[in-house]
C-alpha positions in Angstrom: 38.3 38.6 -47.4 40.5 36.2 -45.5 40.8 32.4 -44.7 43.2 30.5 -42.6 45.9 28.4 -44.2 47.4 26.6 -41.2 47.8 26.8 -37.4 50.5 25.8 -34.9 50.0 24.4 -31.4 51.0 27.7 -29.8 48.1 29.4 -31.7 50.1 31.1 -34.4 48.0 31.2 -37.6 49.0 31.4 -41.2 46.3 33.5 -43.0 45.5 34.2 -46.6 44.2 37.7 -46.9 43.5 39.8 -50.0 44.0 43.3 -48.5 46.9 44.0 -50.9 44.6 43.0 -53.9 45.6 39.4 -54.1 45.6 36.6 -51.5 48.9 37.0 -49.6 50.2 35.3 -46.5 50.0 36.9 -43.0 51.2 35.6 -39.7 48.8 36.1 -36.7 50.4 35.4 -33.4 48.3 35.2 -30.2 47.8 38.7 -28.8 49.2 40.4 -31.9 47.9 41.9 -35.2 48.4 39.9 -38.4 51.8 40.7 -40.0 52.2 40.5 -43.8 54.8 38.0 -44.9 54.5 38.0 -48.7 54.0 40.7 -51.3 53.9 38.9 -54.6 52.0 39.8 -57.8 50.1 36.4 -57.7 48.0 34.8 -55.0 49.9 32.7 -52.5 49.0 29.6 -50.5 51.1 28.1 -47.7 51.6 25.7 -44.8 53.9 25.6 -41.8 56.8 23.1 -42.2 56.7 21.0 -39.0 59.7 21.2 -36.8 61.0 24.6 -37.7 60.2 28.2 -38.6 59.8 27.6 -42.4 56.7 27.9 -44.6 55.9 25.9 -47.7 54.6 28.2 -50.5 52.6 27.5 -53.6 52.4 30.3 -56.2 51.9 30.5 -59.9 53.2 33.0 -62.4 51.1 35.5 -64.4 47.9 33.8 -63.4 48.7 30.6 -65.4 47.5 28.4 -62.5 50.6 26.3 -62.8 51.6 26.5 -59.1 55.3 26.1 -58.2 56.6 25.2 -54.8 59.0 27.2 -52.6 60.1 27.3 -48.9 60.8 30.5 -47.0 61.3 31.7 -43.4 58.2 32.9 -41.5 59.5 36.5 -41.7 58.2 39.5 -43.7 59.9 39.7 -47.1 62.0 36.6 -46.6 63.7 35.1 -49.7 61.9 32.3 -51.5 64.0 29.2 -51.9 62.9 27.0 -55.0 61.8 23.6 -53.9 59.9 22.1 -56.9 60.0 24.6 -59.8 59.1 23.4 -63.3 57.3 26.2 -65.1 55.7 24.0 -67.6 54.1 21.7 -65.0 51.3 22.0 -62.5 51.9 21.2 -58.8 48.8 20.8 -56.6 47.8 19.7 -53.1 51.3 20.0 -51.6 51.1 18.1 -48.2 53.7 17.6 -45.5 54.1 14.6 -43.2 53.6 15.1 -39.5 57.4 15.2 -38.8 58.1 17.6 -41.7 60.5 15.2 -43.4 58.4 14.4 -46.5 56.4 16.4 -49.0 53.7 14.8 -51.2 52.2 16.6 -54.2 50.5 15.9 -57.5 52.1 16.9 -60.8 51.5 16.5 -64.5 55.1 16.4 -65.6 54.9 12.9 -67.1 52.6 13.8 -70.0 51.2 17.3 -69.3 47.8 15.9 -68.6 47.5 13.3 -65.9 48.3 14.3 -62.3 50.5 11.7 -60.7 51.5 11.6 -57.1 55.1 12.2 -55.9 56.8 12.0 -52.5 59.9 14.0 -51.9 62.5 14.1 -49.0 62.9 17.7 -47.8 66.3 16.8 -46.5 67.9 15.3 -49.6 65.5 16.3 -52.4 65.2 12.7 -53.5 61.7 12.0 -54.8 59.7 9.2 -56.4 56.3 8.7 -58.1 54.2 6.6 -55.8 50.9 6.6 -57.8 50.3 7.0 -61.5 46.7 6.1 -61.8 45.8 8.2 -64.9 43.5 11.1 -64.4 43.2 13.8 -61.7 44.7 12.7 -58.4 44.9 14.8 -55.2 47.0 14.2 -52.1 44.8 13.6 -49.1 47.3 13.4 -46.3 49.9 11.2 -44.5 49.1 8.8 -41.7 50.6 9.9 -38.3 53.3 7.2 -38.6 54.2 8.4 -42.1 53.6 5.0 -43.7 50.4 5.6 -45.6 49.4 8.3 -48.0 45.8 9.1 -48.9 45.0 9.9 -52.5 41.7 11.0 -54.0 41.2 10.3 -57.7 38.3 11.7 -59.8 36.6 9.1 -62.0 34.8 9.6 -65.2 31.4 9.9 -63.4 30.2 13.3 -62.2 30.3 13.5 -58.4 32.3 10.3 -58.1 35.8 9.8 -56.8 37.9 7.0 -55.4 40.0 7.0 -52.2 43.3 5.2 -52.5 45.9 4.4 -49.8 49.5 4.1 -50.8 51.8 2.1 -48.5 55.0 4.1 -48.8 57.1 1.3 -47.3 56.1 -1.4 -49.9 54.4 0.5 -52.8 51.1 -1.3 -52.3 48.0 0.6 -53.3 44.7 -0.1 -51.6 41.4 1.0 -53.0 39.3 1.8 -49.9 35.9 1.0 -51.5 36.4 -1.1 -54.6 32.7 -2.0 -54.9 31.3 1.5 -54.5 30.3 3.6 -57.5 28.8 7.0 -58.0 29.8 8.1 -54.5 31.9 10.9 -52.9 34.8 10.1 -50.6 36.6 12.6 -48.4 40.2 12.7 -47.1 41.2 10.4 -44.2 41.2 11.7 -40.6 43.7 9.2 -39.1 43.7 7.7 -35.7 46.7 8.2 -33.4 48.1 4.7 -34.1 47.5 4.9 -37.8 45.4 1.7 -37.7 42.1 3.4 -38.9 40.7 6.6 -40.1 37.4 8.5 -40.4 36.2 9.9 -43.7 33.1 11.5 -45.2 31.2 9.7 -47.8 27.7 9.7 -49.3 27.9 6.0 -50.5 24.4 4.6 -50.2 23.1 7.9 -48.7 21.4 11.1 -50.0 23.9 13.2 -47.9 27.4 12.4 -46.6 28.0 10.7 -43.2 31.2 9.8 -41.4 32.6 6.3 -41.7 35.5 4.5 -40.1 37.9 2.4 -42.2 40.0 -0.3 -40.4 43.3 -1.2 -42.1 43.5 -4.7 -40.6 40.2 -5.8 -42.1 40.0 -3.5 -45.1 36.4 -2.8 -44.1 34.5 0.4 -43.4 31.2 1.3 -41.8 29.2 4.4 -40.9 29.8 5.7 -37.4 28.1 9.1 -37.6 25.0 9.8 -39.6 22.7 12.8 -39.7 19.9 14.3 -41.7 22.4 16.9 -43.0 25.7 16.4 -44.9 28.8 15.9 -42.7 32.5 16.4 -43.2 35.5 15.9 -40.9 39.1 16.9 -40.4 41.5 15.7 -37.7 44.7 16.9 -36.1 48.0 15.4 -37.1 48.3 13.4 -33.9 45.0 11.7 -34.4 43.3 12.8 -31.1 40.7 15.4 -32.1 38.3 15.5 -35.1 36.3 18.5 -36.1 32.9 17.5 -37.7 31.0 20.1 -39.7 27.4 19.8 -40.8 25.6 21.7 -43.6 22.3 22.5 -41.9 20.0 23.9 -44.5 22.8 26.1 -45.9 24.4 27.1 -42.6 27.3 25.4 -40.8 27.3 23.5 -37.5 30.6 22.6 -35.8 31.5 19.9 -33.3 34.8 18.7 -31.7 34.9 15.0 -31.0 37.4 12.6 -29.6 38.6 10.8 -32.7 38.8 7.3 -31.1 35.5 7.3 -29.1 33.6 10.0 -31.0 32.6 11.5 -27.7 31.6 15.2 -28.2 34.2 17.4 -26.6 32.6 20.8 -27.5 30.0 22.3 -29.7 31.5 25.8 -30.3 29.1 28.7 -30.9 29.8 30.2 -34.3 29.9 34.0 -34.8 26.6 34.1 -36.7 24.3 32.0 -38.9 26.7 31.4 -41.7 29.2 29.1 -43.5 32.4 27.6 -42.2 35.3 26.7 -44.6 39.1 26.0 -44.6 38.9 24.2 -41.2 42.3 23.1 -39.9 43.5 21.8 -36.5 46.9 22.4 -35.0 49.2 19.3 -34.8 48.1 18.3 -31.3 44.6 19.6 -31.6 45.0 22.6 -29.2 43.7 25.1 -31.7 41.3 25.1 -34.6 41.1 27.7 -37.3 38.3 28.3 -39.8 37.1 30.8 -42.3 33.6 32.2 -41.7 31.1 34.1 -43.9 27.5 35.2 -43.3 25.0 37.4 -45.0 26.2 40.2 -42.8 30.0 39.7 -43.2 32.6 38.7 -45.7 35.0 35.9 -45.3 37.2 36.4 -42.2 39.7 34.1 -40.4 38.9 32.9 -36.9 40.9 30.9 -34.2 39.3 28.7 -31.7 40.9 27.2 -28.5 39.6 23.6 -28.4 39.9 23.3 -24.6 37.5 26.3 -24.0 35.5 26.4 -27.3 36.1 30.1 -27.4 36.6 31.8 -30.8 38.6 34.9 -31.7 38.4 36.9 -35.0 41.8 37.3 -36.5 41.1 39.5 -39.5 38.8 42.5 -40.1 38.8 43.2 -43.8 38.3 46.8 -45.0 34.8 47.6 -46.1 34.7 49.7 -49.3 31.7 51.9 -49.7 30.9 53.0 -53.3 30.6 56.8 -53.6 27.2 58.3 -54.3 
């Protein structure tokens, strides 16, 4: 099986594929076959570092699920350079700013239990804790201007989490929905000018819709609602948002203008099945997704947003048991 990890504006895709026996990273350039980059004993995850030809890697050791962070060149067998390596600590949701200058991640180094949020300069290595809220916190992306960092924190209630915004220039922490309880909140999909964002939530609803939060007023309201649960992800420039719907167990995909919510395309999926690991390239020129159906295992697909045409990137070997 295979799922995409990231995509560049030129259509080059970073793919996680388990052909070697564990999920390793492959590079799929337009017009070419996927090329294996890593050959490690443990599963690997990764993201392109904006502004260069490097990849951010997350990998644990011996299946201990304590991921460590490295950088490497986007070449087969390239040496791993330690970035944040503390074998006794867990490092999760590593996320890069749009300009590639900053890395945010969650780590339990403070007490071995709570996942606090740290921001690190990739140039100098200087880092600071920007949120220690006690509990399980996940990084949910930088705003396009790099000022705000989204953080999702699980609460003590099942199915409930909080969405926080950290102002990296002042240290202020804003709770997006302080009066909402027993509700799910998704990661921000930021506007181009970083003044607002879309997010999925089921607050006051049976299924999730899409809401817009305005920083100036600290208020939010629903802007897309459906009979089926919705989710969304945007490109780093804040121009295109991909909206997925879970329609009776099968996925539906739409591309919309993030500012106006005008439908740009309703791409036809390969079959009646499920979409996951949806990511847009920085300027929204390409979208990648993993797709699975009753007739096929998980495979990685690339879609050109201007045409709505999809291309299958991986074809996993089918193993037939002997008689």
